[in-house]
C-alpha positions as CSV (number, residue, x, y, z in Angstrom):
1,X,0.0,0.0,0.0
2,X,1.5,3.3,-1.1
3,X,1.5,6.8,0.5
4,X,-0.7,8.7,-1.9
5,X,-0.2,12.4,-2.5
6,X,-2.0,14.8,-4.8
7,X,0.1,17.9,-5.6
8,X,-1.8,20.8,-7.1
9,X,-0.2,24.0,-8.7
10,X,-1.7,27.0,-10.4
11,X,-1.2,28.3,-14.1
12,X,-3.4,30.8,-16.0
13,X,-3.2,28.7,-19.2
14,X,-3.7,25.3,-17.4
15,X,-5.9,22.5,-18.8
16,X,-6.0,19.9,-16.0
17,X,-7.2,17.2,-18.2
18,X,-3.9,17.6,-20.1
19,X,-1.5,19.0,-17.6
20,X,-1.2,16.1,-15.1
21,X,1.0,13.2,-14.3
22,X,1.5,10.2,-12.0
23,X,4.8,8.9,-10.4
24,X,4.4,5.6,-8.6
25,X,7.4,4.0,-6.9
26,X,5.3,1.4,-5.2
27,X,5.6,2.8,-1.8
28,X,4.8,6.5,-2.9
29,X,2.2,7.5,-5.5
30,X,2.3,11.3,-6.5
31,X,-0.5,12.5,-8.7
32,X,0.1,16.1,-10.0
33,X,-2.3,18.4,-11.6
34,X,-1.9,22.0,-12.8
35,X,-5.1,23.9,-12.4
36,X,-6.4,27.3,-13.6
37,X,-8.6,28.1,-10.5
38,X,-9.7,27.3,-7.0
39,X,-12.9,25.8,-8.5
40,X,-10.8,23.4,-10.5
41,X,-8.6,22.6,-7.5
42,X,-11.6,21.6,-5.3
43,X,-13.0,19.5,-8.2
44,X,-9.8,17.7,-8.7
45,X,-9.3,17.2,-5.0
46,X,-12.7,15.6,-4.5
47,X,-12.5,13.4,-7.7
48,X,-8.9,12.2,-6.8
49,X,-9.9,11.5,-3.2
50,X,-12.8,9.4,-4.6
51,X,-10.8,7.5,-7.0
52,X,-7.5,7.1,-5.1
53,X,-8.3,7.6,-1.4
54,X,-5.2,10.0,-1.2
55,X,-3.6,10.5,2.2
56,X,-2.3,14.0,1.6
57,X,-2.6,17.1,-0.6
58,X,0.3,19.4,-1.3
59,X,-0.6,22.8,-2.7
60,X,1.7,25.3,-4.3
61,X,2.3,28.7,-2.6
62,X,-0.3,30.3,-4.7
63,X,-3.1,28.9,-2.6
64,X,-4.3,31.2,0.1
65,X,-5.3,30.2,3.7
66,X,-8.9,30.2,2.7
67,X,-8.3,28.0,-0.3
68,X,-6.5,25.5,1.9
69,X,-9.3,25.6,4.4
70,X,-12.0,25.1,1.6
71,X,-10.2,22.0,0.4
72,X,-9.7,20.6,3.8
73,X,-13.4,21.2,4.6
74,X,-14.6,19.7,1.3
75,X,-12.7,16.6,2.0
76,X,-14.3,16.6,5.5
77,X,-10.9,16.5,7.3
78,X,-10.0,13.1,6.0
79,X,-6.9,14.2,4.0
80,X,-3.8,16.2,5.3
81,X,-3.7,19.5,3.3
82,X,-0.3,21.3,3.2
83,X,1.3,24.2,1.4
84,X,4.8,24.3,-0.1
85,X,6.2,27.7,1.0
86,X,9.8,28.9,0.8
87,X,11.6,31.3,2.9
88,X,11.4,35.1,2.3
89,X,14.2,35.4,-0.3
90,X,13.1,32.2,-2.2
91,X,9.4,33.5,-2.2
92,X,10.5,36.7,-3.6
93,X,12.5,35.0,-6.4
94,X,9.5,32.9,-7.4
95,X,7.1,35.7,-7.2
96,X,9.1,37.8,-9.6
97,X,9.1,35.0,-12.2
98,X,5.4,34.4,-11.7
99,X,4.5,38.0,-12.2
100,X,6.6,38.2,-15.4
101,X,5.2,35.0,-16.9
102,X,1.6,35.1,-15.8
103,X,0.7,38.6,-15.6
104,X,2.8,40.9,-18.0
105,X,2.0,39.3,-21.4
């Protein structure tokens, strides 16, 4: 039985049916999806929990505290919901690139 994790990340041009992958080592199963919105994140979280009975969800830093709470509540507290956040300097570096790539084109 593997530890099953769903990783969700945001991108403005994401098509979650296309932008996804699975890595399975036998002991660890990582399902990744890139979503466009919180609505899609909730939809994928519910679907993958129903299909895979995941143990944890890891969210990119773009998810807010209320987004995290919504996903946790939708899954009735049955899944660990965590956010990958960097330290201050690392967050500033990533934010600069995200602003350039997502919002200035």
